[in-house]
Phi, psi and omega in degrees: 000177191292164183273128176191154175278122179288164189292337176276358176087003171286147181271125178280169180303132173293339185290143179302143182293145178203144178292317184288332189294339177293336184243011186295148186282343176279167177296144188297337186255010183293129179297140181237121181287162179299326179287323175301313185295319179293321172297321176290328166297323173303306189293320176297312184292316180302311188296315179304312183284322176294310178300306184288308184284334181288328174292321176292315187293309193265327195230358181296307184222096178213157175237149176294170178296339172269009179090359186282137173284119184232014186293138180284341172079180174307323186286317179298319176294321179302313179299320191290321174297314172310310178296320181299317179294318180304303186288322184283343176294316174293319186287315183230005178301313179300342174276321185237349188103347180061044173292298178064014195190116186301332180289326172302314176299310185290322176304310181295325184283322181295322179280357178083020180252007179204140178283134191292336188287333177282341193296317187301313178300320175301319181290311170312312177298319181299314184291308183301320178295326183289327182283328184289319182290316177305318187290314178297311179309311175300326180293318179290312181295329183287348177289348176269135177296140180081001176289135175221115179301325183284310180289333179281330186090352171041045177061023180285162176263145176191173172232165185072236174282356175258000177275134174319315184245018169079022180282156187272180177309314180302318179293315178301318174299310181302307179303306186297314180286320179296310186287331178285328176296319178288318173309316187283325174299320177299309182296317181292321181290317186294333184252007173295160179298335184265352174292155176301130184290136173088351179259002180310306181305324182300303187304309183299314178297317181292322176299312175290329174300309173309313182302313179300320179305317185279325197246358180296327172297326185282308187232357198066012168058115175253279192050020188196103179297327180295309177308328178285316188292315180313288186300322185303332181291339180248017185237020170086180188291316180318306180302312177295323178292333180274350186304329184304325183292326184275358172262309184290316184290316173302325179285330171293315174307313187294318177297326179291317183288322179300314180293311184297313182293312176304322183259338185249302189269350181308125185296320173307312173293327182290320181298317184289337188289000000 
């Protein structure tokens, strides 16, 4: 669990909270260095952005050379994002806590489950990994004749004329704040001491899948500032101009969830109340 002092004054384990960490094959108290943790965050975020956005860019709506429609659609993209979180939580979560998302880092820190002093390095690493993943995806997609990242949207998030279904800024703000808060509550609950051990990645991956199923038509689904920043840098001025919302809204939702969980929903608090 995150480094924090318990209400009884005892010191908790310094290792970051992770759904996968509860079932890691290494000893629970094995020390994890900062470099290892940051490399794990880089790997997890890279796979999340490349896998999820790659599904949207390369496979969501595509045809074979003979004209056959073989796109995976919204459902496939939603599953791709959920599956990347699920598998990477198992793969590298025991090393870093498996955040892969600045909003998750901020939400966990707000709830007292992650040390604030570690947050800047995590966030920078996540953003760098997202940009790297978007760069690789851009290189792959650009090798297809006729591809254009600006006109295609390149899996960016947006509102108004950049929303997949034309939703405005109010809908975008509401959906991103609300669903990020829901995502953080699921993460905090699924990785709590009283949650069923070993099932955290399942709950978190399914939650992210559900979130995408709901919000892809509205904003193309962010709930993750790093995921939004990476593709936007390759998709032209319009994507960059709207980027602020997909940084601010997820962070606001994460803080709301962190406060709500730690003050109202925390099982330890509830038991003592």
